[in-house]
PATI-353400 format. One record per residue (C-alpha): residue in three letters; residue number from 1; x, y negated, z negated. Coordinates in nm, 2 decimals. Layout:
REM residues N
<site "Ala", NUM, <X, Y, Z>>
...
END
This chain:
REM residues 237
<site "Met", 1, <0.00, 0.00, 0.00>>
<site "Ala", 2, <0.13, -0.34, 0.09>>
<site "Glu", 3, <0.23, -0.58, -0.19>>
<site "Ala", 4, <-0.06, -0.81, -0.28>>
<site "Gln", 5, <-0.01, -1.16, -0.14>>
<site "Lys", 6, <0.09, -1.41, -0.40>>
<site "Arg", 7, <-0.20, -1.63, -0.50>>
<site "Pro", 8, <-0.15, -2.00, -0.41>>
<site "Glu", 9, <-0.15, -2.26, -0.68>>
<site "Asn", 10, <-0.45, -2.48, -0.73>>
<site "Leu", 11, <-0.31, -2.83, -0.72>>
<site "Val", 12, <-0.63, -2.99, -0.87>>
<site "Val", 13, <-0.60, -2.77, -1.18>>
<site "Asn", 14, <-0.23, -2.84, -1.19>>
<site "Leu", 15, <-0.29, -3.22, -1.21>>
<site "Ile", 16, <-0.57, -3.19, -1.46>>
<site "Cys", 17, <-0.37, -2.97, -1.70>>
<site "Asn", 18, <-0.04, -3.15, -1.66>>
<site "Ile", 19, <-0.15, -3.51, -1.64>>
<site "Ala", 20, <-0.53, -3.59, -1.68>>
<site "Ile", 21, <-0.61, -3.39, -2.00>>
<site "Pro", 22, <-0.29, -3.48, -2.19>>
<site "Thr", 23, <-0.34, -3.85, -2.10>>
<site "Val", 24, <-0.70, -3.85, -2.23>>
<site "Ile", 25, <-0.60, -3.68, -2.55>>
<site "Leu", 26, <-0.32, -3.93, -2.62>>
<site "Met", 27, <-0.54, -4.23, -2.53>>
<site "Lys", 28, <-0.87, -4.14, -2.68>>
<site "Phe", 29, <-0.81, -3.87, -2.95>>
<site "Ser", 30, <-0.48, -3.96, -3.11>>
<site "Ser", 31, <-0.63, -4.22, -3.35>>
<site "Asp", 32, <-0.68, -4.15, -3.72>>
<site "Lys", 33, <-1.05, -4.11, -3.65>>
<site "Trp", 34, <-0.99, -3.80, -3.45>>
<site "Leu", 35, <-0.67, -3.59, -3.44>>
<site "Gly", 36, <-0.42, -3.84, -3.56>>
<site "Pro", 37, <-0.09, -3.93, -3.38>>
<site "Val", 38, <0.10, -3.61, -3.47>>
<site "Trp", 39, <-0.18, -3.36, -3.39>>
<site "Gly", 40, <-0.28, -3.56, -3.09>>
<site "Leu", 41, <0.07, -3.52, -2.95>>
<site "Ile", 42, <0.08, -3.14, -3.03>>
<site "Val", 43, <-0.26, -3.08, -2.87>>
<site "Ala", 44, <-0.17, -3.28, -2.56>>
<site "Leu", 45, <0.16, -3.08, -2.52>>
<site "Ile", 46, <-0.03, -2.75, -2.53>>
<site "Phe", 47, <-0.19, -2.81, -2.19>>
<site "Pro", 48, <0.12, -2.86, -1.97>>
<site "Leu", 49, <0.30, -2.59, -2.17>>
<site "Gly", 50, <0.01, -2.35, -2.16>>
<site "Tyr", 51, <-0.05, -2.41, -1.79>>
<site "Gly", 52, <0.32, -2.37, -1.71>>
<site "Leu", 53, <0.34, -2.03, -1.90>>
<site "Trp", 54, <0.01, -1.91, -1.74>>
<site "Asp", 55, <0.13, -2.01, -1.39>>
<site "Phe", 56, <0.46, -1.84, -1.45>>
<site "Ile", 57, <0.28, -1.51, -1.55>>
<site "Gln", 58, <0.06, -1.53, -1.24>>
<site "Arg", 59, <0.31, -1.63, -0.98>>
<site "Arg", 60, <0.65, -1.56, -1.14>>
<site "Glu", 61, <0.77, -1.91, -1.05>>
<site "Thr", 62, <0.87, -2.20, -1.27>>
<site "Asn", 63, <0.62, -2.49, -1.24>>
<site "Leu", 64, <0.82, -2.81, -1.21>>
<site "Phe", 65, <0.51, -3.03, -1.25>>
<site "Ser", 66, <0.44, -2.86, -1.59>>
<site "Ile", 67, <0.80, -2.93, -1.70>>
<site "Ile", 68, <0.77, -3.29, -1.60>>
<site "Gly", 69, <0.42, -3.32, -1.75>>
<site "Phe", 70, <0.54, -3.17, -2.08>>
<site "Phe", 71, <0.83, -3.42, -2.12>>
<site "Ser", 72, <0.62, -3.71, -2.00>>
<site "Val", 73, <0.36, -3.63, -2.27>>
<site "Leu", 74, <0.64, -3.58, -2.52>>
<site "Leu", 75, <0.79, -3.92, -2.44>>
<site "Ser", 76, <0.45, -4.10, -2.45>>
<site "Gly", 77, <0.36, -3.94, -2.79>>
<site "Gly", 78, <0.71, -3.99, -2.93>>
<site "Leu", 79, <0.71, -4.36, -2.82>>
<site "Gly", 80, <0.36, -4.40, -2.98>>
<site "Leu", 81, <0.48, -4.25, -3.31>>
<site "Leu", 82, <0.79, -4.47, -3.31>>
<site "Lys", 83, <0.57, -4.78, -3.24>>
<site "Val", 84, <0.82, -4.92, -2.99>>
<site "Gly", 85, <0.76, -5.21, -2.76>>
<site "Gly", 86, <0.58, -5.20, -2.43>>
<site "Ile", 87, <0.91, -5.23, -2.23>>
<site "Trp", 88, <0.99, -4.87, -2.33>>
<site "Phe", 89, <0.65, -4.75, -2.20>>
<site "Ala", 90, <0.73, -4.93, -1.88>>
<site "Ile", 91, <1.07, -4.76, -1.85>>
<site "Lys", 92, <0.91, -4.42, -1.93>>
<site "Asp", 93, <0.63, -4.46, -1.67>>
<site "Ala", 94, <0.89, -4.56, -1.41>>
<site "Ala", 95, <1.13, -4.28, -1.51>>
<site "Val", 96, <0.89, -3.99, -1.46>>
<site "Pro", 97, <0.81, -4.06, -1.08>>
<site "Leu", 98, <1.18, -4.13, -1.03>>
<site "Val", 99, <1.27, -3.79, -1.17>>
<site "Met", 100, <1.01, -3.63, -0.95>>
<site "Gly", 101, <1.15, -3.81, -0.64>>
<site "Ala", 102, <1.50, -3.70, -0.73>>
<site "Ala", 103, <1.36, -3.34, -0.78>>
<site "Val", 104, <1.21, -3.35, -0.43>>
<site "Leu", 105, <1.55, -3.43, -0.28>>
<site "Val", 106, <1.74, -3.18, -0.50>>
<site "Ser", 107, <1.50, -2.91, -0.41>>
<site "Leu", 108, <1.61, -2.94, -0.04>>
<site "Lys", 109, <1.91, -2.74, -0.15>>
<site "Thr", 110, <1.69, -2.45, -0.28>>
<site "Lys", 111, <1.49, -2.18, -0.10>>
<site "Lys", 112, <1.16, -2.35, -0.18>>
<site "Pro", 113, <1.17, -2.73, -0.12>>
<site "Leu", 114, <0.90, -2.92, -0.32>>
<site "Val", 115, <0.78, -3.08, 0.00>>
<site "Arg", 116, <0.63, -2.74, 0.09>>
<site "Thr", 117, <0.43, -2.74, -0.23>>
<site "Val", 118, <0.30, -3.09, -0.20>>
<site "Leu", 119, <0.25, -3.13, 0.18>>
<site "Leu", 120, <0.28, -2.78, 0.34>>
<site "Asn", 121, <0.03, -2.63, 0.10>>
<site "Asp", 122, <-0.16, -2.31, 0.19>>
<site "Gln", 123, <-0.49, -2.46, 0.06>>
<site "Ile", 124, <-0.46, -2.75, 0.32>>
<site "Leu", 125, <-0.26, -2.61, 0.62>>
<site "Asp", 126, <-0.26, -2.27, 0.78>>
<site "Val", 127, <0.11, -2.22, 0.70>>
<site "Pro", 128, <0.14, -1.86, 0.83>>
<site "Arg", 129, <0.00, -1.96, 1.17>>
<site "Val", 130, <0.23, -2.26, 1.19>>
<site "Glu", 131, <0.54, -2.07, 1.09>>
<site "Thr", 132, <0.46, -1.79, 1.35>>
<site "Ala", 133, <0.42, -2.05, 1.62>>
<site "Leu", 134, <0.74, -2.22, 1.52>>
<site "Ala", 135, <0.93, -1.89, 1.53>>
<site "Glu", 136, <0.79, -1.80, 1.87>>
<site "Arg", 137, <0.89, -2.13, 2.02>>
<site "Gly", 138, <1.24, -2.13, 1.86>>
<site "Gln", 139, <1.17, -2.46, 1.67>>
<site "Trp", 140, <1.30, -2.36, 1.32>>
<site "Pro", 141, <1.60, -2.61, 1.33>>
<site "Ala", 142, <1.37, -2.89, 1.43>>
<site "Phe", 143, <1.13, -2.78, 1.15>>
<site "Glu", 144, <1.40, -2.79, 0.89>>
<site "Lys", 145, <1.49, -3.14, 1.00>>
<site "Leu", 146, <1.12, -3.23, 0.96>>
<site "Leu", 147, <1.13, -3.10, 0.60>>
<site "Val", 148, <1.43, -3.33, 0.53>>
<site "Asn", 149, <1.26, -3.63, 0.67>>
<site "Ala", 150, <0.93, -3.55, 0.49>>
<site "Ser", 151, <1.12, -3.51, 0.17>>
<site "Leu", 152, <1.28, -3.85, 0.21>>
<site "Gly", 153, <0.93, -4.00, 0.27>>
<site "Leu", 154, <0.79, -3.82, -0.03>>
<site "Ala", 155, <1.08, -3.94, -0.25>>
<site "Ala", 156, <1.02, -4.29, -0.13>>
<site "Ser", 157, <0.65, -4.27, -0.23>>
<site "Phe", 158, <0.76, -4.17, -0.58>>
<site "Val", 159, <0.99, -4.47, -0.59>>
<site "Leu", 160, <0.69, -4.69, -0.49>>
<site "Val", 161, <0.49, -4.53, -0.78>>
<site "Ala", 162, <0.78, -4.60, -1.02>>
<site "Val", 163, <0.80, -4.97, -0.92>>
<site "Leu", 164, <0.42, -5.02, -0.95>>
<site "His", 165, <0.40, -4.84, -1.28>>
<site "Phe", 166, <0.68, -5.05, -1.43>>
<site "Ala", 167, <0.53, -5.38, -1.31>>
<site "Leu", 168, <0.18, -5.29, -1.43>>
<site "Val", 169, <0.29, -5.17, -1.78>>
<site "Phe", 170, <0.54, -5.46, -1.83>>
<site "His", 171, <0.27, -5.71, -1.73>>
<site "Ile", 172, <-0.01, -5.58, -1.96>>
<site "Leu", 173, <0.15, -5.44, -2.27>>
<site "Lys", 174, <0.22, -5.76, -2.48>>
<site "Ser", 175, <0.07, -5.69, -2.82>>
<site "Pro", 176, <0.27, -5.54, -3.12>>
<site "Pro", 177, <0.28, -5.16, -3.11>>
<site "Gly", 178, <0.04, -4.97, -3.34>>
<site "Thr", 179, <-0.23, -5.24, -3.33>>
<site "Pro", 180, <-0.58, -5.20, -3.19>>
<site "Glu", 181, <-0.49, -5.46, -2.93>>
<site "Phe", 182, <-0.19, -5.26, -2.81>>
<site "Asn", 183, <-0.41, -4.94, -2.78>>
<site "Ala", 184, <-0.67, -5.14, -2.58>>
<site "Glu", 185, <-0.39, -5.27, -2.35>>
<site "Leu", 186, <-0.26, -4.92, -2.31>>
<site "Gly", 187, <-0.61, -4.81, -2.21>>
<site "Arg", 188, <-0.63, -5.09, -1.96>>
<site "Val", 189, <-0.30, -4.98, -1.81>>
<site "His", 190, <-0.44, -4.63, -1.75>>
<site "Gly", 191, <-0.76, -4.77, -1.61>>
<site "Leu", 192, <-0.60, -5.01, -1.37>>
<site "Ser", 193, <-0.33, -4.75, -1.26>>
<site "Leu", 194, <-0.59, -4.58, -1.04>>
<site "Val", 195, <-0.62, -4.89, -0.83>>
<site "Val", 196, <-0.28, -5.06, -0.87>>
<site "Val", 197, <-0.08, -4.74, -0.85>>
<site "Gly", 198, <-0.31, -4.46, -0.73>>
<site "Ile", 199, <-0.44, -4.61, -0.40>>
<site "Pro", 200, <-0.10, -4.73, -0.26>>
<site "Ser", 201, <0.07, -4.40, -0.36>>
<site "Met", 202, <-0.22, -4.20, -0.20>>
<site "Leu", 203, <-0.19, -4.41, 0.12>>
<site "Ser", 204, <0.19, -4.35, 0.14>>
<site "Leu", 205, <0.14, -3.97, 0.09>>
<site "Met", 206, <-0.13, -3.97, 0.36>>
<site "Leu", 207, <0.12, -4.15, 0.59>>
<site "Val", 208, <0.38, -3.89, 0.52>>
<site "Leu", 209, <0.13, -3.60, 0.57>>
<site "Trp", 210, <0.01, -3.76, 0.90>>
<site "Arg", 211, <0.37, -3.78, 1.02>>
<site "Val", 212, <0.43, -3.41, 0.93>>
<site "Val", 213, <0.11, -3.29, 1.10>>
<site "Ser", 214, <0.18, -3.49, 1.42>>
<site "Arg", 215, <0.54, -3.34, 1.44>>
<site "Leu", 216, <0.41, -2.99, 1.37>>
<site "Glu", 217, <0.17, -3.03, 1.66>>
<site "Ala", 218, <0.45, -3.11, 1.89>>
<site "Leu", 219, <0.68, -2.84, 1.76>>
<site "Ser", 220, <0.43, -2.55, 1.73>>
<site "Gly", 221, <0.21, -2.62, 2.03>>
<site "Leu", 222, <-0.09, -2.60, 1.80>>
<site "Thr", 223, <-0.37, -2.86, 1.78>>
<site "Gly", 224, <-0.44, -3.05, 1.46>>
<site "Asp", 225, <-0.76, -2.84, 1.40>>
<site "Glu", 226, <-0.56, -2.52, 1.43>>
<site "Ile", 227, <-0.29, -2.65, 1.19>>
<site "Phe", 228, <-0.54, -2.73, 0.92>>
<site "Lys", 229, <-0.70, -2.45, 0.71>>
<site "Gly", 230, <-1.04, -2.32, 0.83>>
<site "Glu", 231, <-1.00, -2.31, 1.20>>
<site "Lys", 232, <-0.98, -1.95, 1.34>>
<site "Pro", 233, <-0.74, -1.89, 1.63>>
<site "Lys", 234, <-0.91, -1.87, 1.97>>
<site "Glu", 235, <-0.94, -1.52, 2.10>>
<site "Lys", 236, <-0.76, -1.46, 2.43>>
<site "Ser", 237, <-0.97, -1.34, 2.71>>
END
């Protein structure tokens, strides 16, 4: 019997467990009224740690986003406990995407570049069909060059996120740490980040994805509909 195909990772669940839930816990449930700062940090850390362990058991692969999410939560909670100024939150929010951008570039030296996980995802593109077409047309060298260029574009999008995050946090966090005003400003930062940071970064990612798909069309000879998941290959008469 052939070995069972490895189940692809669900990116939505990844983002929810590694970013969304820990952020909500730190922002809304770490006050003395709920969990308190220490237990709030511990509970928030459980989600990226638990998801990373579960994903490793399921796929036997280390989940880089869980590692980054874990240390991001640890830094946020630790800074909150230390009651440091807003500048340190700005540095932390800029450092995390910069680390992710660096990880994208470093991963080019590994067998599984991160650009494959983010852009060439089995849930979005029909990767096996694309790879078969590339192999048949002898376009693997050009494909590897495409991965390098896409990684550079993806890394640049993370740099953009870092700059926007730093500017947003530095501009808003003005009150003394540990005060209700500071917590309210922190909540405002997370609320505005969807517009100020999320939309520009999403547009830059879409631009990189569009460039990848357009080059894949040329290299593989497939149409855009055939490259994306869901279209069945046309039967030859």
